[in-house]
N, C-alpha and C positions, 0 to 999 in steps of 0.2 A: 729580336721578337720581344713585344713587349709581355707577353705571356712568362717567358724565362725571367726576365728583371723582376717582374711581381711573383714569382715562385709558384705559378699555379698550370705551368707547362707538365704536362705528365709525358714524359718520352717513350714509355711502353706503349701509348696509344697513338700518340701523335697530336692529341688534343689537350686543349687548356680547361681546366676544373671550372666552375661555374664561379666567378668572381665579381664583386662591387667594390669599387676602391673611392674613397672621396678624399681627394687631394685639394690645399688649399692653393689660392695664388702663389704663396711663396714656395710652393713645391711640397709641403710638409705631408705627410700621410694623417689624414684624421681618423679616419674610419677603413677597417676593411671586413668583407664577409667573403669567406672560401666556402662552397658545397661540394661534395664528390658531385659526380655526373648524373645521379639519378634524383638529386632533389633541388629544385628551383630556387631561386631568392623572389621577395617581396619587392615589387615596385613602388607599391603606396610607402612600405617604410623606408626604403630606400631615400625617395622624395622626401619623407619628413625629414629624416635625419640630415639630409642636405639643407634644409630649409633651416635647422636648429644650429648646425653649426654657420651658414651666413649668419644668422638673429646675432649669435653670440661673438662674432667676428666683428659686427657693428657695434653691439655693445655688451663690454668686455666686463662690465661688472655684473653681469646676469649668467644664468646657467638655466638649461631647459632641462625638465625633469623629465624621466620617461615616458612615454605617450604624449609628451607635447606637440602640439600644433599651432602655426602663427594665429597669433590673438591671443592665445592661452596666457594664463599667469605664470613668468618665470620665478626663479629664486635669486636672491643674493648671497653668494656664498659666506660663510664663515666657520670659524672652528665648531660653534653650538650646532650647525646645519650638516656640512660635510665633512668635518674632521679634518683630515690633514690635506684632503683635495683641495680644499679652500686655501690654505697656505700654498699650493704650489700655484692658483691663479692670482695670489695678491701680488 
């Protein structure tokens, strides 16, 4: 069962927690969000993140800032911009 594999299965209730996962074509987990039962997820934000991950996969020299939307300005990582994160992307 996929909910057990992703760690969202609740054995006491027999239900899965509210989880959203973005997995790239290579099978790498890029993002996850898991909420307890009474709180839902934001589908618009999930779609925005999916588009951002697609964009950076197609443009690996760029990063998408918070609240980025398609067509908006991206950033070029570097030590002065994002510190050690830029080193991992290089």
